[in-house]
Every structure is written in structure tokens, then in C-alpha cells.
C-alpha positions as CSV (number, residue, x, y, z in Angstrom):
1,X,-43.3,-32.9,6.6
2,X,-46.5,-31.4,6.4
3,X,-47.8,-29.7,2.0
4,X,-46.8,-26.6,2.7
5,X,-43.1,-27.6,3.5
6,X,-42.5,-28.7,0.0
7,X,-43.6,-25.5,-1.4
8,X,-40.4,-23.8,0.6
9,X,-37.6,-23.1,-1.9
10,X,-34.9,-25.3,-1.0
11,X,-31.6,-22.9,-1.3
12,X,-28.7,-24.5,-1.7
13,X,-25.3,-22.4,-0.7
14,X,-23.1,-24.4,-3.0
15,X,-25.0,-23.7,-6.1
16,X,-24.8,-20.0,-6.3
17,X,-22.3,-19.0,-9.2
18,X,-18.8,-17.7,-8.0
19,X,-16.7,-13.9,-9.0
20,X,-13.9,-14.5,-11.2
21,X,-11.5,-12.4,-12.5
22,X,-10.4,-10.9,-16.0
23,X,-8.4,-13.0,-16.6
24,X,-11.0,-16.2,-16.2
25,X,-13.8,-13.9,-18.1
26,X,-10.7,-13.5,-20.5
27,X,-10.0,-17.7,-21.2
28,X,-13.9,-17.8,-21.2
29,X,-14.9,-15.9,-23.8
30,X,-11.4,-16.1,-26.4
31,X,-11.3,-12.2,-25.6
32,X,-7.3,-10.5,-24.3
33,X,-7.5,-9.8,-20.5
34,X,-7.0,-6.5,-21.8
35,X,-10.7,-5.9,-23.7
36,X,-12.6,-7.1,-20.7
37,X,-11.0,-4.3,-19.0
38,X,-12.3,-2.0,-21.6
39,X,-15.3,-3.4,-22.4
40,X,-15.9,-3.3,-18.1
41,X,-15.4,0.3,-18.4
42,X,-17.3,1.4,-21.6
43,X,-20.5,-0.5,-19.1
44,X,-20.2,-3.1,-22.6
45,X,-20.5,-6.4,-20.0
46,X,-20.9,-5.8,-16.6
47,X,-18.6,-6.4,-13.6
48,X,-18.3,-5.7,-10.2
49,X,-15.4,-3.9,-7.9
50,X,-14.4,-6.1,-5.2
51,X,-16.7,-5.1,-1.4
52,X,-14.2,-2.7,0.5
53,X,-11.7,-3.0,-2.2
54,X,-10.1,0.1,-3.5
55,X,-11.7,0.5,-7.4
56,X,-9.1,-0.2,-9.8
57,X,-9.0,-0.3,-13.4
58,X,-7.9,-4.2,-13.1
59,X,-9.7,-5.5,-9.5
60,X,-13.6,-6.2,-11.2
61,X,-14.9,-9.1,-10.6
62,X,-17.6,-10.6,-12.3
63,X,-20.2,-13.3,-12.8
64,X,-19.4,-16.0,-16.6
65,X,-23.8,-16.3,-16.8
66,X,-24.3,-12.7,-17.1
67,X,-20.9,-11.6,-19.0
68,X,-22.3,-14.5,-21.8
69,X,-25.5,-13.1,-21.7
70,X,-24.0,-9.9,-22.6
71,X,-21.4,-10.7,-25.3
72,X,-24.4,-13.4,-27.1
73,X,-26.8,-9.8,-26.6
74,X,-23.8,-7.7,-29.2
75,X,-22.0,-10.4,-30.9
76,X,-23.1,-12.1,-34.6
77,X,-22.8,-15.5,-32.9
78,X,-22.2,-16.3,-36.6
79,X,-18.8,-15.1,-36.4
80,X,-17.4,-15.7,-33.2
81,X,-19.2,-18.0,-30.3
82,X,-18.7,-17.2,-26.8
83,X,-16.7,-19.6,-26.0
84,X,-15.2,-20.5,-28.5
85,X,-13.1,-23.4,-28.2
86,X,-15.5,-25.2,-25.7
87,X,-13.4,-26.5,-23.1
88,X,-14.2,-26.3,-19.8
89,X,-12.8,-24.0,-17.2
90,X,-11.9,-24.8,-13.6
């Protein structure tokens, strides 16, 4: 292996973060699904319509890391943490 090959970053397709629906985001944050959809429409959290699909109100997809970052920037963590239960989402 040549020395310049070691500098090329390795891309792992399995490390890509999946898109999830509003139900998973609601479970992750502890907020109601309708609140998540409302915040998406209001632009408070980032959401993505499915590619080639209809842009309906209930069809949004999310990345949990982006939702977590958006909520951490706006929520007082002393009062309500983004993951109140600490359980793992599968």
C-alpha cells in the first residue's frame, strides 16, 4: 500500500444515517408526532419530503442528528432534555 493511499478517506456505506419518519422522531424526542410535523412546517426542525413522492403534510423524513441539533439549539436542556428517557431506538 503506497503512502498516498493511506491519506484517502475510506467511505463506509453502512455508516450513513438513515432517514426516519415523524413517529421515530416523536419517540426520540418525547414530543407528540403532531408537534414534530407542526415544527417541520414552521421550519423549527429540518425535514425532507420523500424523493419523487407527494409533498403531503405527513410524509416528511428526518435525520435524528439534525433534529437533535435543532432542538438542542432552542430547548432549555435544564428543563426538558432532547432524549428524556435514555432508551435506545431500534
